[in-house]
N, C-alpha and C positions, 0 to 999 in steps of 0.2 A: 387570741380568739380567731377562729377560722372565719373566712369571708362568707358573707351571705350569698345566696344565689343572685340577688340583684347586683351586688358588688362585683361578682365575677362577670356577670353579663355586661355591666357598664365598662369594666376593664377591657373586655374583649372588644367592645364597640370602639372604645377610645384607641386601643392599640391598633386595631384594624384601620381606623381612619387616619391615624398618624402615619402608618405604613403606606397607605394610599397617597397621602399628601407628600410623603418623601419621594414618591415616584410620579408626582403630578406632571401633567403634560398639557400643553396648549393645543387643543384639538382644532383650533382655527388657523394654526400656523400653516403657511404654504410649504409643503414638504420639499419643493424644489429649491427653497431658500436654505435648507438645512445642510450642514456637512454630512456626507454619507455615513461617516463613522458614528454620528450621533443619532441615526435613525433607528427607532424601535417600533416596527410595524405591529408588534404583538400587544401593544398597550390596550387593555380592555376598554378604556375610555374612547378610543378611536372607533370601536365597534358600537358602543352605546350611543355615540353621537352620529354614527353612520358616516364617518369622515375618512375611513381607511383606504378606500379605493384609489385616490390619488397617490397615496404612499406607495402602493404596489406598482402603480404606473411608473413612478420614478425609479423604483428598484428594477423593474423589468428592463427599463431603458438603459440604466447606467451601472447597476450592480445586481445582476440576476441571481448570483450566488453571494449572498450578503452576510457578513458576520457582525452580529450585534454582541459587543463585548461586555456591555453593562446594562442589565435590565432587571426588573423584579423577578424574572424567571431564570436569571443566570445567563451564561453565554449560550448562544445558539446561532445556527446558520438559517437564513431564510432562502428557500428555493421557490422562485416566483414565476418562472416561465413554464409553459405547458409541457414541453418535451422533457425538461429536467424533473418536473414533478412526476411525470409518468415513469421516467427512468428509475428514480428512487423507489417509487411504489412497486415496481415490478422486479426489483432486485432484493428480495427478502434475505438472500444468502449474505448480502453485504451490509444491509441496513435493517437492524432489528427493531421489532415492535414489542419485544418481551418486557414485561413489567420489571423483571430483575435487572434489565439493562437500561431502564429509565422510562419505559412505557411509551404511550402514544400522545401524551400531552406535554406542553411546556411546563418546566419546573421539575419534572420527574428526573431523578438521578439513579444511577446503578446502585443496587442495594448491597451493602457490605456485610449483611447478616440476614437472619430469617426475618421475613416481613412481619410488621405489626398488623394483625388482622383487623384492628380498628381503623387503620388508615391506608392499608394496601389490600385492594380487592382484586385478585387475579380473575381474568376472564379471557375467553379465547381470542378476542380481538387484540389482547395484549399478551400474545404467546406466539412463539415461532414454531415451525415444524419440528417434531411431528404432532405436538400437543394441539396446535391450532387446527390442523385438518381433522384430527380425531374428534375434537369436541364440536367443531362446526358441523361435521357430518351428522352428528346426533340430531340436530334441529333442522337440518336442510329439508327433510321431507315436508315440513310445515309450509314451505314456499314452493313446492312442486307445481307445475302448471295445472295439473288436474285438480289439485286442492284449491288453487286460486280461482279457477273457473267456477267452482261451487260457491265461492264467497261473493262473487260479483253481484248476484241478485240481492243478497243480504245487505251489501254495502249500498246498493241503489235504494232499497226500501228505507234504510236509515237516513241516507242523505236527503231523500224526499221529505221525510218526517221533520228533520232538523230545519230544512229550508221553509217548509210550510208553517212552522211555528215561529218564524222570525217576525218581529214587528215591522209593519209597513210605514214608510214616511216618518221614521223615528230613529234617532241615532243610537247605535249599540256597538259593542266591541266584537268585531268579527272573529278575533282570535278565540275568545271564550265561547261565543254562541255557536260557532261553526267549526273552526279548525280543531280546537281541543275536543269538542264534543264528538265529532266523527272519529278521530283517531283514538279517543278514550274508549268508545264503544267497541272498536275493532280490537284494541288491546285486550279487553275483557273476553272477547271471543277467542282470541289466540291462546290465552291462558285458561280458558274455560272456567272463569270465575263469574260470580253474579254481577249483572250489569250495574247494580247499585254500588259496587265496589270500584267502578272505573275511576272515580275521583281520587281514590287512594293511589291508584297506579300513576295518575297524572301528577299527584303530589310528590310521589317518590321520584318520578322523572325530573321534576323541577328541583327537588332537593339535591340531586347530583350536581347540577350546575350552580346552585346557590348555597352550597354547604358552608362556605366561609363568608357569606354576606351578612353583615351585622344587622341589616334591616330585615332579614329573613329568619335568622336563628340568633339566639342570644349568645351562643358560643359554637365554635366548630364542633366540639364534642357533642353538643346537643343535636347538630345536624347528623353526625354519624350514628347517634343513638336512634334517630328517626329512621335511618336506613336499616338498622337492626330490627326495628318493628316490621319492616318489609320482610326481613328474613323469617321472623316468627310467623308472619302471615303465610308465606309460601312454604315454610317448612311443614306447617300443619297440612297444607294441600298435598305436599310431597308424600307425607305419611299415608294419606288417604289413597293415593294413586299408585304407590309402589306395588301393591298387591295385584292391581289390575292394569299394570303399565302396558301390557301387550294389547289391550283393548283401546286405550286412550288415544285420541287424535289431537291432543293439545301440546303446547310447548313443554309443560311440566312432565307429561307422560313420556314425551320423546326423550327428555333428559333422564328420566327414571329408567328407561330401558336401554339407553345408549351405553355401549361398552366402556367408553372413555369418560362418561359423565355420571354413571350410576353410583360411584363411590367418591364423589367430590367432598372436599372439606367444607365446613360451613361457610368460610369466607369465599371459597371458589364458587359454591352454589349461589351465594348472594351476588357475587360479581357477575356471573353469567345471567342471572335473572335481571339485574339492573341493566346490563348491556341490551338485553332483548326488549326491556321496557323503553329505554331511551331510544334505541334504534327504531322501534315501532311507533314512537310518538313524535319526538322532536323534529326529525327530518321531514316527515310527511306534513305535520301541522304547519311548519314554517314555509313549506312550499305552497300549501293551500292559501295561506295568507299572502305570501310573496306574489302569487299570481294575481290576486286582486289589486295589489299595489302597482304591479307592473302594467296592468291593463289600464289603470287610471293615469299613470304617467305617460302612457303611449295610447291615447284614446283612439287614434286611427286603427290600431291593431284590434281594439275592442269592436270597432265597427266592422272590420273584416270578419271577426269571429262570429258576430251576430248574423252577418250575411251568409256565412258558410260554416256552420257548426262542424262540418267534416274536417276542419282544421285542428280540432281538439287533439287528435293523436300526435300531431307534429308540435302543437303548442306545449304539451306536457313536458317533454324533455327540455324545451327552451325555458320554461319556468324553473325547472330544477337547476339548469345552468345559471340562470339569472340570479336566483336566490343563493345558490351554493350553501345549503343549510349547515353542512359541516365545513367550517372555514379552513381547518387544517388537520393534519395528523403529524405526529412526530416519529422520527426514527433515530436510532443510535448507530453510528458507524462501527462496524466490527473489525475494521482494518483501515490502515492508511489508504486513501484514495484521492482522486481528483474529479472535480466537476467544473467544466469550463475553465480549466487552468487553476482553479482555487484548490489549495491543498487541504483536504479534510483529514483530520487525524482520528485514529482509533479512539472511540468513546465520545467523539464530538456529537452534539445533539443537532439534528436537522429538522427544521419545520417545513413540511411541504404544504404550500398554501394552495389548496384547491380553488379557493375564491379568486386568487390572483391568476392561476393558470386558466381559469374559465373566462378571464378578461384579457387574455394574451393576444395582442393585435397580430402577432406573427402567425398565429394558428387559426384564429377565429375572426373573420372579417367583421368590422364594425362591432366589436364585442360589447360596447356600452349601449348599443341599440337593442331593444326587445323586439324580436321579429318572429311572429308565429308561423311564418312560412320559410324560416331559415333552412337552407339545404344542409344535409349531413348533420342534422340537429342532435343526433345521439352521440356525436363525437365530443363529449364533455367529460370532465373529471369528477363531477360531484359525487358519484358512487364509488370512486376509487378504481384501482386496477390491480391485477394480480391476485394473489391468494386471499387478500383482504377485501376484495370487491363486495359491496353491500349485498347481504343475503336477501334482504327484503325489497330490493329495488323494483321488482315487477309489481309487488303489492302496493308500494307507494305510488307508482305510476297509475295503477288501476284506480285507487281511491281518488287521485287527483283528476283523472279523466272523467270518472263518473260524477264527481261533485260538479264539474263544469257542465256536463251534459244536463244535469238537473237544474243548475242555475239558469241556463239559457231557456229552459222550458217555462220558467216562472218570471224572470225579471228582465226588464229592458235596461235597467241600470243598477249597478252596485257601486255607489259613489263614495269615495273616500272623502270625509268631511273634516278631517283633522290630521294633525301630524302623527305618524306612527312612533311608537316607542320601542326601542331595541334593548335586547338583553345585554347586561354587563358581562360579556364573555367573548374571548377570542377563539373559542372552540366551536360552539354552536352559534351560528349567525341567526339569532332568534328575534322574532317580533313579538313583543308582549301585549301591545295594544294597537288596534287599528280601528278608529271610529268610522263607521260607514252608515249609509242609508240605502235601502233597497226600494226600487219602484217597479211596479208591475207594468 
């Protein structure tokens, strides 16, 4: 007799939890007490507990190019200092991002045959030249300065409405009421879909990070099926817009008329749509939330900001550095090489930790301090470097700046009144809950 759906789901949950338990970690252990060879800074529990920063501090000090030989993600090198992260990120000829070579996330391995479209979704961030440049070029006009300038007033109206509708002197989750709402509305605009569908976009973005979470989906296959409902949704939009692609000024129309994107396979189309959804949501929403948290942890900086709102443009990149919403990217070595005397072999996996590089004491003075007047504040790693530098970084900064301009017009206090909850992920440094109260 075949298993029932409930039995399959329970088996998935049980197997996942047993797997997690087999890689259990004590998040409260002092990383300075561990043998270096036993350190695994990529364990997602360290990120969910927000305990990973001291691990990176130890590695930067004693083993900045560190080999983890045994982890739930297999063997990998951690690159933790600013200069080394930038070096790997800007040498795409030596360090590959391509999905066929293992992709940009831990756990990915070079493919030995054709990819299974159910589990491997190609996208331009996981491609090397020339495919990367060709496909990236198709959507780049969406983020041109002239187009962003036209979006500024729309963002301001939406930010004002979101903030005006917040409850006063009552605890609520800032992530859902503000951060997700603003970025969700902007995503709907970028794709030119109905605003009432923005919650679908947010759901599909969350699905990407939680696809194997037994508390989120009953099976991993169910998670992937949910992503294919995203394909069905956007494929219908694609069909509508192909005929008038030359007129459209949205991301789907840009893909439809791009020479390198107009004939994508279904899995490639879905992969690039999900890349644009996640890129337009997770990074910005976690920076919006991270800024509130940072200003509560450093109340003197909040007082400076209230006294001088003109500091917002300098504060915005400091928030992005402080939060580092994309914690890492991975690369695969295409040849034998060395970094700081450590021998990297061809096909070795390298994890470049933006989060660690942005706290590198050798490059950023007092990196654990949140300073809204920090000099050379844009000199951070959070948007990446080289050919993969974040396409939407200016849009993210614009949303972040505008929301803070509107906050200061309305509230004398945005007080964090409970502990934040963090995402179980070593890729997106996400905050899922931040209980706050606002006071006028």
